[in-house]
N, C-alpha and C positions, 0 to 999 in steps of 0.2 A: 163806359168808354173813357179813355184817358184824354182829357182835353187840356193838356199842358200848353198847346199852341193856341194862342188867342190873337185876335185882331181887333183893335179899338178904333179903326177908321184911318189911322195914320201910321201905325207901326205894329209889327208882330212881336209878341212876347212869348218866351218859352221858359218854363220852370225846370231847373236842372236838378233839384234835390232828389235824392234816392233814399230808400229805407236802409237802415244799418245792415240788415242781413244781406241785401243785394250788394252793398258796397264791399262787405267782407268776402262774398263769393267772387266778385270781380277781382279784388285785390289778390285773392288766393290764386285765381287763374293766371294772372299776370306776374305772380311771384314778386309782388311789390306792395308797399304801403299805399292805401288809397290816396293819401295826401301827396304822394310823389308821382302819381300817374298823371301825365299831361292830358287834360280834357279839352274837348272842343264841341261845339254844336255845329252840325252841318245842316243848312237849310236848303231844301230842294224845291224849286219852282217848276211846275210842269204845265205847259199850255195845252189847249185842246187839240193841237196838232202834234202832240207828243214831243215837243221840243222842250228840253229842260236846261236849267242853269242851277249850279250849286254854289253856295257861299259858305265859307268856314268862319266861325266866330270863336275866339278863345274863351275858355271858362276860367275866370280869375279866382273864384272861391270854390274849392273842391267839395265843400259840404253843401253847396246849393246856392243858387242865385236866380233872380228873375232877369233873364237876358233879353234886352230890347234890340230889335232889328228893324231898321228902316229899309224899305224896298221901293224901287221905282215901279210905277204902273202896276199896282197890285191886282187890279180887277181882271176877271175872266181867267184865273189861273188856280191851279191846285198847289197847295203847299204842305209839306211835312218836314219835321225836324228830327234829327237823330242826335242824341247825346252819345259821344264816343270817346275812345281813347286813341291817342296818336301813338301807335306801336313802334313804328320805324318811320324814317323819312317817307312821306307821301303814303303811309298806310293808316287809314282811318278805320277803326274797328267799332261799329255801332254797338251800344249796349242798351239803348232805350230808344224806341221810336214813338213819336207823337201820333195823334189822330191825323187824318187828312182833312185839310181845310180848303174849301172852295170859296173864293171871293167872287161874287157875281158882279156884273157890270153896274147894277144899282146899289152896290155896297152891302147887300145882304150876304149872310154867311151860311154855308152848309157844311156839316161835319160828317165824316164817315170813318169807320175803322179801317185799318190798313188792308185786311184780308178782303173785305167787301170791295174796296177800291181796286185792288189788284184783280179780282175776279171780273169786275165790270169794265175795266180799262186795260185789259191785257194787250201789251205791245211786245215786240220781240225781246227786249231786255227783261220783261216781267214774266215771261212764260214759265221758266224753270226757276224755282226759288233759289237753289244753290248757285246756279249760273248767275242769276241776278245779283245775289249777295257778293260773289267774287267780282263781278263786273263793277259794282259800285264801291267795294271796300278793298279789294286786293287781298282779302283774307279768306282762305278756304275753310269752309265749315267741316269738310271731310278730313282735312289734314290736322285739325286741332281738336 
């Protein structure tokens, strides 16, 4: 399981580094140099009532960095982070998704992979993968 998303009791951290092969493939897809692609990390927080909030953090070093994110009231919520490319204004294209992290009220942590989380917590935006992807990204998998 990819545990790039970590919580140390006060802040979340996310490792943005990718392997060279993956960077080359993404650069080829976007027809641009990897170093020229505007990158960001989108953090999604999901409550047990399926209310979500998203936060966007710019990535300053395209070859990888440990991004630190402070969040208010972290307990009793699910978190996952996406590394992505800003393709156009307001279009975030995810290229890497972290594991799903649940921070319990007592501060303990539980991790799960994305597919298990989606299966166990299906809600209307999560029912169809392609519809979900377009809903959160504005980027159609079938059109590209």
